[in-house]
N, CA, C, O and the ligand as a Tripos MOL2 file, in Angstrom:
@<TRIPOS>MOLECULE
protein
  265   263    67     0     0
PROTEIN
NO_CHARGES

@<TRIPOS>ATOM
      1 N           9.1410  -15.1770  -40.6670 N.3       1 MET1
      2 CA         10.3180  -14.4810  -41.2060 C.3       1 MET1
      3 C          10.8190  -15.1850  -42.5660 C.2       1 MET1
      4 O          10.6650  -16.3780  -42.8270 O.2       1 MET1
      5 N          11.2930  -14.4610  -43.1840 N.am      2 VAL2
      6 CA         11.6660  -14.9820  -44.5370 C.3       2 VAL2
      7 C          13.0510  -14.5700  -44.7020 C.2       2 VAL2
      8 O          13.3820  -13.4840  -44.2270 O.2       2 VAL2
      9 N          14.1060  -15.4550  -45.4520 N.am      3 LYS3
     10 CA         15.4230  -15.0940  -45.5900 C.3       3 LYS3
     11 C          15.3000  -14.9700  -47.3270 C.2       3 LYS3
     12 O          14.5100  -15.4970  -48.1100 O.2       3 LYS3
     13 N          16.4450  -14.0340  -47.5380 N.am      4 TYR4
     14 CA         16.3740  -13.5310  -48.8620 C.3       4 TYR4
     15 C          17.9360  -13.0530  -49.1550 C.2       4 TYR4
     16 O          18.6830  -12.5770  -48.3010 O.2       4 TYR4
     17 N          18.2870  -13.2990  -50.6430 N.am      5 ALA5
     18 CA         19.7030  -12.9900  -50.8910 C.3       5 ALA5
     19 C          19.4370  -12.4120  -52.4180 C.2       5 ALA5
     20 O          18.8490  -13.0620  -53.2820 O.2       5 ALA5
     21 N          19.8370  -11.4080  -52.5590 N.am      6 ARG6
     22 CA         19.9660  -10.7000  -53.9240 C.3       6 ARG6
     23 C          21.2500  -11.1600  -54.7760 C.2       6 ARG6
     24 O          22.3220  -11.2650  -54.1810 O.2       6 ARG6
     25 N          21.1820  -11.4080  -56.0100 N.am      7 CYS7
     26 CA         22.0690  -11.8290  -57.0620 C.3       7 CYS7
     27 C          23.0580  -10.6410  -57.0560 C.2       7 CYS7
     28 O          24.1940  -10.7930  -56.6090 O.2       7 CYS7
     29 N          22.6960   -9.6380  -57.4750 N.am      8 ASN8
     30 CA         23.0860   -8.5030  -57.8280 C.3       8 ASN8
     31 C          24.3430   -8.0010  -57.0290 C.2       8 ASN8
     32 O          25.3360   -7.5420  -57.5940 O.2       8 ASN8
     33 N          24.1930   -8.1470  -55.4350 N.am      9 ALA9
     34 CA         24.7690   -7.4130  -54.4440 C.3       9 ALA9
     35 C          26.1770   -8.6460  -54.4200 C.2       9 ALA9
     36 O          27.2450   -8.2900  -53.9220 O.2       9 ALA9
     37 N          26.0540   -9.7440  -54.8700 N.am     10 MET10
     38 CA         27.1400  -10.4830  -54.6940 C.3      10 MET10
     39 C          28.0040  -10.7100  -55.8550 C.2      10 MET10
     40 O          29.2080  -10.9310  -55.7270 O.2      10 MET10
     41 N          27.3660  -10.6530  -57.0630 N.am     11 LEU11
     42 CA         28.4020  -10.6440  -58.1790 C.3      11 LEU11
     43 C          28.3540   -9.1640  -58.8900 C.2      11 LEU11
     44 O          27.3900   -8.8920  -59.6070 O.2      11 LEU11
     45 N          29.1690   -8.4280  -58.7300 N.am     12 SER12
     46 CA         29.2230   -7.0880  -59.2640 C.3      12 SER12
     47 C          29.2480   -7.1610  -60.6940 C.2      12 SER12
     48 O          30.0270   -7.9420  -61.2400 O.2      12 SER12
     49 N          28.3680   -6.3260  -61.4540 N.am     13 LEU13
     50 CA         28.2190   -6.3150  -62.8950 C.3      13 LEU13
     51 C          27.2770   -7.7290  -63.3840 C.2      13 LEU13
     52 O          26.9560   -7.9720  -64.5480 O.2      13 LEU13
     53 N          26.9990   -8.4160  -62.3990 N.am     14 ALA14
     54 CA         26.2140   -9.5450  -62.9930 C.3      14 ALA14
     55 C          25.1220   -9.2190  -63.8670 C.2      14 ALA14
     56 O          24.2090   -8.5980  -63.3230 O.2      14 ALA14
     57 N          24.9830   -9.4940  -65.1360 N.am     15 LEU15
     58 CA         24.0790   -9.4300  -65.9070 C.3      15 LEU15
     59 C          22.9480  -10.6090  -66.2670 C.2      15 LEU15
     60 O          23.3920  -11.7560  -66.2900 O.2      15 LEU15
     61 N          21.8280  -10.4660  -66.4900 N.am     16 ASP16
     62 CA         20.8300  -11.3820  -66.8240 C.3      16 ASP16
     63 C          21.0720  -11.7130  -68.2450 C.2      16 ASP16
     64 O          21.9960  -11.2260  -68.8960 O.2      16 ASP16
     65 N          20.0820  -12.6860  -68.7680 N.am     17 GLU17
     66 CA         20.1020  -13.2650  -70.2080 C.3      17 GLU17
     67 C          19.8280  -12.2170  -71.1110 C.2      17 GLU17
     68 O          20.1250  -12.3820  -72.2940 O.2      17 GLU17
     69 N          19.2600  -11.0680  -70.7020 N.am     18 ASN18
     70 CA         19.2500   -9.9110  -71.7640 C.3      18 ASN18
     71 C          19.9950   -8.6240  -71.5610 C.2      18 ASN18
     72 O          19.5900   -7.5280  -71.9480 O.2      18 ASN18
     73 N          21.3180   -8.8870  -70.8060 N.am     19 GLY19
     74 CA         22.2310   -8.0240  -70.5900 C.3      19 GLY19
     75 C          21.9430   -6.9650  -69.4990 C.2      19 GLY19
     76 O          22.6190   -5.9380  -69.4330 O.2      19 GLY19
     77 N          20.8830   -7.2420  -68.6060 N.am     20 GLN20
     78 CA         20.2540   -6.0500  -67.9330 C.3      20 GLN20
     79 C          20.9850   -6.4420  -66.3720 C.2      20 GLN20
     80 O          21.1450   -7.6220  -66.0620 O.2      20 GLN20
     81 N          21.3130   -5.5460  -65.6380 N.am     21 PRO21
     82 CA         21.7700   -5.9240  -64.3200 C.3      21 PRO21
     83 C          20.8150   -7.1580  -63.6850 C.2      21 PRO21
     84 O          19.5850   -7.1110  -63.6730 O.2      21 PRO21
     85 N          21.5130   -8.1230  -63.2280 N.am     22 CYS22
     86 CA         20.5650   -9.1420  -62.4510 C.3      22 CYS22
     87 C          20.0720   -8.5900  -61.2640 C.2      22 CYS22
     88 O          20.8170   -8.0330  -60.4570 O.2      22 CYS22
     89 N          18.6930   -8.7240  -61.0800 N.am     23 ARG23
     90 CA         17.9690   -8.4100  -60.1650 C.3      23 ARG23
     91 C          17.2350   -9.7860  -59.4580 C.2      23 ARG23
     92 O          16.1450   -9.8130  -58.8850 O.2      23 ARG23
     93 N          18.0130  -10.7160  -59.6440 N.am     24 TYR24
     94 CA         17.2420  -12.1170  -58.9920 C.3      24 TYR24
     95 C          17.2430  -11.9220  -57.7460 C.2      24 TYR24
     96 O          18.2020  -11.2990  -57.2910 O.2      24 TYR24
     97 N          16.2000  -12.3800  -56.8390 N.am     25 MET25
     98 CA         16.3130  -12.5140  -55.5230 C.3      25 MET25
     99 C          15.7080  -13.9240  -55.0310 C.2      25 MET25
    100 O          14.5840  -14.3680  -55.2660 O.2      25 MET25
    101 N          16.7250  -14.4980  -54.3030 N.am     26 ALA26
    102 CA         16.3360  -15.8890  -53.8040 C.3      26 ALA26
    103 C          15.5820  -15.4080  -52.6490 C.2      26 ALA26
    104 O          15.7440  -14.3250  -52.0870 O.2      26 ALA26
    105 N          14.6150  -16.4600  -52.3080 N.am     27 GLN27
    106 CA         13.7940  -16.2920  -51.1910 C.3      27 GLN27
    107 C          13.2040  -17.5660  -50.4410 C.2      27 GLN27
    108 O          12.4540  -18.3930  -50.9590 O.2      27 GLN27
    109 N          13.6250  -17.5790  -49.2580 N.am     28 ALA28
    110 CA         13.0620  -18.8970  -48.4970 C.3      28 ALA28
    111 C          13.0380  -19.0160  -47.3390 C.2      28 ALA28
    112 O          13.2980  -17.9580  -46.7650 O.2      28 ALA28
    113 N          12.8440  -19.8160  -46.7170 N.am     29 ASP29
    114 CA         12.5380  -20.0620  -45.1150 C.3      29 ASP29
    115 C          13.8570  -20.4020  -44.3610 C.2      29 ASP29
    116 O          14.0840  -20.1210  -43.1840 O.2      29 ASP29
    117 N          14.6940  -21.0480  -45.2170 N.am     30 THR30
    118 CA         15.9540  -21.4030  -44.4590 C.3      30 THR30
    119 C          17.0230  -21.1020  -45.4150 C.2      30 THR30
    120 O          16.8030  -20.9720  -46.6190 O.2      30 THR30
    121 N          18.3950  -20.9690  -44.7810 N.am     31 GLU31
    122 CA         19.5330  -20.5780  -45.3860 C.3      31 GLU31
    123 C          19.8520  -21.7680  -46.4860 C.2      31 GLU31
    124 O          20.2060  -21.5270  -47.6400 O.2      31 GLU31
    125 N          19.6740  -23.0590  -45.9530 N.am     32 ASP32
    126 CA         19.8450  -24.0260  -47.1060 C.3      32 ASP32
    127 C          19.2150  -23.9850  -48.3730 C.2      32 ASP32
    128 O          19.7190  -24.4200  -49.4090 O.2      32 ASP32
    129 N          17.9250  -23.3670  -48.2530 N.am     33 ALA33
    130 CA         17.0330  -23.3280  -49.4180 C.3      33 ALA33
    131 C          17.6650  -22.1550  -50.2150 C.2      33 ALA33
    132 O          17.6800  -22.2250  -51.4430 O.2      33 ALA33
    133 N          18.1350  -21.1850  -49.6350 N.am     34 ILE34
    134 CA         18.5850  -19.8110  -50.1100 C.3      34 ILE34
    135 C          19.7430  -20.4220  -51.1920 C.2      34 ILE34
    136 O          19.8260  -20.2540  -52.4080 O.2      34 ILE34
    137 N          20.6100  -21.2030  -50.2570 N.am     35 MET35
    138 CA         21.9580  -21.6420  -50.9160 C.3      35 MET35
    139 C          21.5660  -22.4560  -52.1700 C.2      35 MET35
    140 O          22.2320  -22.3440  -53.2000 O.2      35 MET35
    141 N          20.5300  -23.2450  -52.0990 N.am     36 SER36
    142 CA         20.2200  -23.9170  -53.3060 C.3      36 SER36
    143 C          19.6900  -23.5450  -54.2840 C.2      36 SER36
    144 O          19.9540  -24.0730  -55.3650 O.2      36 SER36
    145 N          18.6880  -22.4070  -54.1560 N.am     37 ALA37
    146 CA         18.1300  -21.7290  -55.2650 C.3      37 ALA37
    147 C          19.2610  -20.7990  -55.8150 C.2      37 ALA37
    148 O          19.3750  -20.6500  -57.0310 O.2      37 ALA37
    149 N          20.0380  -20.2170  -54.9970 N.am     38 MET38
    150 CA         20.9560  -19.2790  -55.4780 C.3      38 MET38
    151 C          21.8980  -20.0590  -56.3320 C.2      38 MET38
    152 O          22.3080  -19.5740  -57.3870 O.2      38 MET38
    153 N          22.2420  -21.1850  -55.9480 N.am     39 SER39
    154 CA         23.3080  -21.9910  -56.5140 C.3      39 SER39
    155 C          22.5880  -22.3230  -58.0090 C.2      39 SER39
    156 O          23.2120  -22.1380  -59.0540 O.2      39 SER39
    157 N          21.4020  -22.7600  -57.9890 N.am     40 ASP40
    158 CA         20.8820  -23.0630  -59.5100 C.3      40 ASP40
    159 C          20.9520  -21.8370  -60.4260 C.2      40 ASP40
    160 O          21.1120  -21.9160  -61.6440 O.2      40 ASP40
    161 N          20.8180  -20.6940  -59.7340 N.am     41 HIS41
    162 CA         20.5460  -19.5160  -60.3140 C.3      41 HIS41
    163 C          21.8530  -19.0930  -60.8870 C.2      41 HIS41
    164 O          21.8390  -18.6790  -62.0460 O.2      41 HIS41
    165 N          23.0800  -19.1420  -60.1810 N.am     42 LEU42
    166 CA         24.1200  -18.7540  -60.7850 C.3      42 LEU42
    167 C          24.7260  -19.7130  -61.9360 C.2      42 LEU42
    168 O          25.3760  -19.3110  -62.9010 O.2      42 LEU42
    169 N          24.3810  -21.1010  -61.6460 N.am     43 LYS43
    170 CA         24.9300  -22.0080  -62.6460 C.3      43 LYS43
    171 C          24.1120  -21.7270  -63.8280 C.2      43 LYS43
    172 O          24.6730  -21.5300  -64.9060 O.2      43 LYS43
    173 N          22.5180  -21.6830  -63.6960 N.am     44 GLY44
    174 CA         21.8540  -21.5760  -64.6900 C.3      44 GLY44
    175 C          21.9750  -20.1500  -65.6450 C.2      44 GLY44
    176 O          21.8950  -20.2740  -66.8670 O.2      44 GLY44
    177 N          22.1410  -18.9980  -65.1260 N.am     45 VAL45
    178 CA         21.9190  -17.6610  -65.6610 C.3      45 VAL45
    179 C          23.4570  -17.1950  -65.8200 C.2      45 VAL45
    180 O          23.8380  -16.5790  -66.8160 O.2      45 VAL45
    181 N          24.3070  -17.5440  -64.7470 N.am     46 HIS46
    182 CA         25.5200  -16.8120  -65.1480 C.3      46 HIS46
    183 C          26.5960  -17.6850  -65.3650 C.2      46 HIS46
    184 O          27.7210  -17.2130  -65.5300 O.2      46 HIS46
    185 N          26.3900  -18.9690  -65.3880 N.am     47 ASP47
    186 CA         27.2300  -19.8960  -65.8840 C.3      47 ASP47
    187 C          28.7330  -19.9020  -64.6920 C.2      47 ASP47
    188 O          29.9020  -20.1100  -65.0170 O.2      47 ASP47
    189 N          28.2690  -19.6440  -63.4800 N.am     48 VAL48
    190 CA         29.1480  -19.5400  -62.3750 C.3      48 VAL48
    191 C          29.0970  -20.7060  -61.4790 C.2      48 VAL48
    192 O          28.0580  -21.2800  -61.1500 O.2      48 VAL48
    193 N          30.3500  -21.0340  -61.0890 N.am     49 ASP49
    194 CA         30.4030  -22.1350  -60.2040 C.3      49 ASP49
    195 C          29.9410  -21.7490  -58.7620 C.2      49 ASP49
    196 O          30.6750  -21.0010  -58.1170 O.2      49 ASP49
    197 N          29.0520  -22.0970  -58.3390 N.am     50 PRO50
    198 CA         28.5110  -21.6420  -56.9760 C.3      50 PRO50
    199 C          29.5760  -22.0840  -55.4590 C.2      50 PRO50
    200 O          29.6200  -21.6080  -54.3240 O.2      50 PRO50
    201 N          30.2650  -23.1110  -56.0830 N.am     51 ALA51
    202 CA         31.1750  -23.6860  -54.9860 C.3      51 ALA51
    203 C          31.9590  -22.5150  -54.4920 C.2      51 ALA51
    204 O          32.2180  -22.5510  -53.2890 O.2      51 ALA51
    205 N          32.4600  -21.3210  -55.2740 N.am     52 ASP52
    206 CA         33.2720  -20.4600  -55.0350 C.3      52 ASP52
    207 C          32.5030  -19.3670  -54.1850 C.2      52 ASP52
    208 O          33.1220  -18.6320  -53.4160 O.2      52 ASP52
    209 N          31.2790  -19.2940  -54.3340 N.am     53 LEU53
    210 CA         30.6670  -18.2620  -53.8040 C.3      53 LEU53
    211 C          29.6580  -18.6550  -52.6170 C.2      53 LEU53
    212 O          28.5950  -18.0460  -52.4930 O.2      53 LEU53
    213 N          29.9920  -19.5950  -51.8330 N.am     54 ILE54
    214 CA         29.0970  -19.9890  -50.7910 C.3      54 ILE54
    215 C          29.2430  -18.9110  -49.7650 C.2      54 ILE54
    216 O          28.2780  -18.3760  -49.2190 O.2      54 ILE54
    217 N          30.5520  -18.6040  -49.5190 N.am     55 ASN55
    218 CA         30.7130  -17.6820  -48.3450 C.3      55 ASN55
    219 C          30.0120  -16.3560  -48.6860 C.2      55 ASN55
    220 O          29.3760  -15.8050  -47.7880 O.2      55 ASN55
    221 N          30.0690  -15.8420  -49.8120 N.am     56 ASN56
    222 CA         29.5780  -14.7920  -50.3970 C.3      56 ASN56
    223 C          27.9090  -15.0280  -50.2420 C.2      56 ASN56
    224 O          27.2680  -14.1120  -49.7250 O.2      56 ASN56
    225 N          27.3120  -16.0530  -50.6130 N.am     57 ILE57
    226 CA         26.1860  -16.0470  -50.5110 C.3      57 ILE57
    227 C          25.4610  -16.1110  -49.2930 C.2      57 ILE57
    228 O          24.2820  -15.7800  -49.1640 O.2      57 ILE57
    229 N          26.3110  -16.6090  -48.2820 N.am     58 LYS58
    230 CA         25.8840  -16.6710  -46.7010 C.3      58 LYS58
    231 C          25.9990  -15.3590  -46.1960 C.2      58 LYS58
    232 O          25.1330  -14.8820  -45.4630 O.2      58 LYS58
    233 N          27.1840  -14.6380  -46.5980 N.am     59 GLY59
    234 CA         27.2340  -13.1790  -46.3480 C.3      59 GLY59
    235 C          26.2630  -12.1010  -46.5820 C.2      59 GLY59
    236 O          26.0750  -11.1370  -45.8400 O.2      59 GLY59
    237 N          25.5460  -12.4140  -47.9080 N.am     60 ILE60
    238 CA         24.4130  -11.4700  -48.3980 C.3      60 ILE60
    239 C          23.1040  -12.0410  -48.0320 C.2      60 ILE60
    240 O          22.0650  -11.3860  -48.1110 O.2      60 ILE60
    241 N          23.1580  -13.2880  -47.6220 N.am     61 THR61
    242 CA         21.6130  -13.6480  -46.9900 C.3      61 THR61
    243 C          21.2040  -12.8800  -45.8010 C.2      61 THR61
    244 O          21.9820  -12.8290  -44.8490 O.2      61 THR61
    245 N          19.9660  -12.2240  -45.7480 N.am     62 LYS62
    246 CA         19.3790  -11.4250  -44.8440 C.3      62 LYS62
    247 C          18.0390  -12.0920  -44.3770 C.2      62 LYS62
    248 O          17.3160  -12.7760  -45.1020 O.2      62 LYS62
    249 N          17.8610  -11.8530  -43.3300 N.am     63 THR63
    250 CA         16.5290  -12.1820  -42.8670 C.3      63 THR63
    251 C          15.5430  -10.8930  -42.5560 C.2      63 THR63
    252 O          15.9330   -9.8220  -42.0910 O.2      63 THR63
    253 N          14.1700  -11.2250  -42.9140 N.am     64 THR64
    254 CA         13.1750  -10.1830  -42.8710 C.3      64 THR64
    255 C          11.8570  -10.6970  -42.3900 C.2      64 THR64
    256 O          11.3570  -11.7820  -42.6860 O.2      64 THR64
    257 N          11.4050   -9.8570  -41.6790 N.am     65 ARG65
    258 CA          9.8330  -10.2150  -41.1880 C.3      65 ARG65
    259 C           8.7970   -9.7290  -42.1270 C.2      65 ARG65
    260 O           8.6980   -8.5290  -42.3830 O.2      65 ARG65
    261 N           8.0370  -10.6100  -42.6390 N.am     66 LYS66
    262 CA          7.2330   -9.9950  -43.9640 C.3      66 LYS66
    263 C           5.7980  -10.3480  -43.4290 C.2      66 LYS66
    264 O           4.8040  -10.0710  -44.1010 O.2      66 LYS66
    265 ZN         21.9290  -13.3330  -61.2190 Zn       67 ZN67
@<TRIPOS>BOND
     1     1     2 1
     2     2     3 1
     3     3     4 2
     4     3     5 am
     5     5     6 1
     6     6     7 1
     7     7     8 2
     8     7     9 am
     9     9    10 1
    10    10    11 1
    11    11    12 2
    12    11    13 am
    13    13    14 1
    14    14    15 1
    15    15    16 2
    16    15    17 am
    17    17    18 1
    18    18    19 1
    19    19    20 2
    20    19    21 am
    21    21    22 1
    22    22    23 1
    23    23    24 2
    24    23    25 am
    25    25    26 1
    26    26    27 1
    27    27    28 2
    28    27    29 am
    29    29    30 1
    30    30    31 1
    31    31    32 2
    32    31    33 am
    33    33    34 1
    34    34    35 1
    35    35    36 2
    36    35    37 am
    37    37    38 1
    38    38    39 1
    39    39    40 2
    40    39    41 am
    41    41    42 1
    42    42    43 1
    43    43    44 2
    44    43    45 am
    45    45    46 1
    46    46    47 1
    47    47    48 2
    48    47    49 am
    49    49    50 1
    50    50    51 1
    51    51    52 2
    52    51    53 am
    53    53    54 1
    54    54    55 1
    55    55    56 2
    56    55    57 am
    57    57    58 1
    58    58    59 1
    59    59    60 2
    60    59    61 am
    61    61    62 1
    62    62    63 1
    63    63    64 2
    64    63    65 am
    65    65    66 1
    66    66    67 1
    67    67    68 2
    68    67    69 am
    69    69    70 1
    70    70    71 1
    71    71    72 2
    72    71    73 am
    73    73    74 1
    74    74    75 1
    75    75    76 2
    76    75    77 am
    77    77    78 1
    78    78    79 1
    79    79    80 2
    80    79    81 am
    81    81    82 1
    82    82    83 1
    83    83    84 2
    84    83    85 am
    85    85    86 1
    86    86    87 1
    87    87    88 2
    88    87    89 am
    89    89    90 1
    90    90    91 1
    91    91    92 2
    92    91    93 am
    93    93    94 1
    94    94    95 1
    95    95    96 2
    96    95    97 am
    97    97    98 1
    98    98    99 1
    99    99   100 2
   100    99   101 am
   101   101   102 1
   102   102   103 1
   103   103   104 2
   104   103   105 am
   105   105   106 1
   106   106   107 1
   107   107   108 2
   108   107   109 am
   109   109   110 1
   110   110   111 1
   111   111   112 2
   112   111   113 am
   113   113   114 1
   114   114   115 1
   115   115   116 2
   116   115   117 am
   117   117   118 1
   118   118   119 1
   119   119   120 2
   120   119   121 am
   121   121   122 1
   122   122   123 1
   123   123   124 2
   124   123   125 am
   125   125   126 1
   126   126   127 1
   127   127   128 2
   128   127   129 am
   129   129   130 1
   130   130   131 1
   131   131   132 2
   132   131   133 am
   133   133   134 1
   134   134   135 1
   135   135   136 2
   136   135   137 am
   137   137   138 1
   138   138   139 1
   139   139   140 2
   140   139   141 am
   141   141   142 1
   142   142   143 1
   143   143   144 2
   144   143   145 am
   145   145   146 1
   146   146   147 1
   147   147   148 2
   148   147   149 am
   149   149   150 1
   150   150   151 1
   151   151   152 2
   152   151   153 am
   153   153   154 1
   154   154   155 1
   155   155   156 2
   156   155   157 am
   157   157   158 1
   158   158   159 1
   159   159   160 2
   160   159   161 am
   161   161   162 1
   162   162   163 1
   163   163   164 2
   164   163   165 am
   165   165   166 1
   166   166   167 1
   167   167   168 2
   168   167   169 am
   169   169   170 1
   170   170   171 1
   171   171   172 2
   172   171   173 am
   173   173   174 1
   174   174   175 1
   175   175   176 2
   176   175   177 am
   177   177   178 1
   178   178   179 1
   179   179   180 2
   180   179   181 am
   181   181   182 1
   182   182   183 1
   183   183   184 2
   184   183   185 am
   185   185   186 1
   186   186   187 1
   187   187   188 2
   188   187   189 am
   189   189   190 1
   190   190   191 1
   191   191   192 2
   192   191   193 am
   193   193   194 1
   194   194   195 1
   195   195   196 2
   196   195   197 am
   197   197   198 1
   198   198   199 1
   199   199   200 2
   200   199   201 am
   201   201   202 1
   202   202   203 1
   203   203   204 2
   204   203   205 am
   205   205   206 1
   206   206   207 1
   207   207   208 2
   208   207   209 am
   209   209   210 1
   210   210   211 1
   211   211   212 2
   212   211   213 am
   213   213   214 1
   214   214   215 1
   215   215   216 2
   216   215   217 am
   217   217   218 1
   218   218   219 1
   219   219   220 2
   220   219   221 am
   221   221   222 1
   222   222   223 1
   223   223   224 2
   224   223   225 am
   225   225   226 1
   226   226   227 1
   227   227   228 2
   228   227   229 am
   229   229   230 1
   230   230   231 1
   231   231   232 2
   232   231   233 am
   233   233   234 1
   234   234   235 1
   235   235   236 2
   236   235   237 am
   237   237   238 1
   238   238   239 1
   239   239   240 2
   240   239   241 am
   241   241   242 1
   242   242   243 1
   243   243   244 2
   244   243   245 am
   245   245   246 1
   246   246   247 1
   247   247   248 2
   248   247   249 am
   249   249   250 1
   250   250   251 1
   251   251   252 2
   252   251   253 am
   253   253   254 1
   254   254   255 1
   255   255   256 2
   256   255   257 am
   257   257   258 1
   258   258   259 1
   259   259   260 2
   260   259   261 am
   261   261   262 1
   262   262   263 1
   263   263   264 2
@<TRIPOS>SUBSTRUCTURE
     1 MET1         2 RESIDUE 1 A MET
     2 VAL2         6 RESIDUE 1 A VAL
     3 LYS3        10 RESIDUE 1 A LYS
     4 TYR4        14 RESIDUE 1 A TYR
     5 ALA5        18 RESIDUE 1 A ALA
     6 ARG6        22 RESIDUE 1 A ARG
     7 CYS7        26 RESIDUE 1 A CYS
     8 ASN8        30 RESIDUE 1 A ASN
     9 ALA9        34 RESIDUE 1 A ALA
    10 MET10       38 RESIDUE 1 A MET
    11 LEU11       42 RESIDUE 1 A LEU
    12 SER12       46 RESIDUE 1 A SER
    13 LEU13       50 RESIDUE 1 A LEU
    14 ALA14       54 RESIDUE 1 A ALA
    15 LEU15       58 RESIDUE 1 A LEU
    16 ASP16       62 RESIDUE 1 A ASP
    17 GLU17       66 RESIDUE 1 A GLU
    18 ASN18       70 RESIDUE 1 A ASN
    19 GLY19       74 RESIDUE 1 A GLY
    20 GLN20       78 RESIDUE 1 A GLN
    21 PRO21       82 RESIDUE 1 A PRO
    22 CYS22       86 RESIDUE 1 A CYS
    23 ARG23       90 RESIDUE 1 A ARG
    24 TYR24       94 RESIDUE 1 A TYR
    25 MET25       98 RESIDUE 1 A MET
    26 ALA26      102 RESIDUE 1 A ALA
    27 GLN27      106 RESIDUE 1 A GLN
    28 ALA28      110 RESIDUE 1 A ALA
    29 ASP29      114 RESIDUE 1 A ASP
    30 THR30      118 RESIDUE 1 A THR
    31 GLU31      122 RESIDUE 1 A GLU
    32 ASP32      126 RESIDUE 1 A ASP
    33 ALA33      130 RESIDUE 1 A ALA
    34 ILE34      134 RESIDUE 1 A ILE
    35 MET35      138 RESIDUE 1 A MET
    36 SER36      142 RESIDUE 1 A SER
    37 ALA37      146 RESIDUE 1 A ALA
    38 MET38      150 RESIDUE 1 A MET
    39 SER39      154 RESIDUE 1 A SER
    40 ASP40      158 RESIDUE 1 A ASP
    41 HIS41      162 RESIDUE 1 A HIS
    42 LEU42      166 RESIDUE 1 A LEU
    43 LYS43      170 RESIDUE 1 A LYS
    44 GLY44      174 RESIDUE 1 A GLY
    45 VAL45      178 RESIDUE 1 A VAL
    46 HIS46      182 RESIDUE 1 A HIS
    47 ASP47      186 RESIDUE 1 A ASP
    48 VAL48      190 RESIDUE 1 A VAL
    49 ASP49      194 RESIDUE 1 A ASP
    50 PRO50      198 RESIDUE 1 A PRO
    51 ALA51      202 RESIDUE 1 A ALA
    52 ASP52      206 RESIDUE 1 A ASP
    53 LEU53      210 RESIDUE 1 A LEU
    54 ILE54      214 RESIDUE 1 A ILE
    55 ASN55      218 RESIDUE 1 A ASN
    56 ASN56      222 RESIDUE 1 A ASN
    57 ILE57      226 RESIDUE 1 A ILE
    58 LYS58      230 RESIDUE 1 A LYS
    59 GLY59      234 RESIDUE 1 A GLY
    60 ILE60      238 RESIDUE 1 A ILE
    61 THR61      242 RESIDUE 1 A THR
    62 LYS62      246 RESIDUE 1 A LYS
    63 THR63      250 RESIDUE 1 A THR
    64 THR64      254 RESIDUE 1 A THR
    65 ARG65      258 RESIDUE 1 A ARG
    66 LYS66      262 RESIDUE 1 A LYS
    67 ZN67       265 GROUP 0 **** ****
C-alpha cells in the first residue's frame, strides 16, 4: 500500500515555478513521510508555511494499493 497526496487539491490555484497548475504528488509509505515531503514542496516551490496546512495535508492524504 502506498500513501499519496496531491498538491493541487490542497492549494487552490497553486502554480508551479513555470506558472502552470501544480501537479506535484507526494508518495510514500507513511503519513509522516508524506507530511515531510509535502512540507518541503510547499516551502520550496510555493513559499508557503506548511505549519498552516498540516490538517489539509492529512485530509487529502489517500492510501492506495499499487
Ligand atoms: Zn505544489
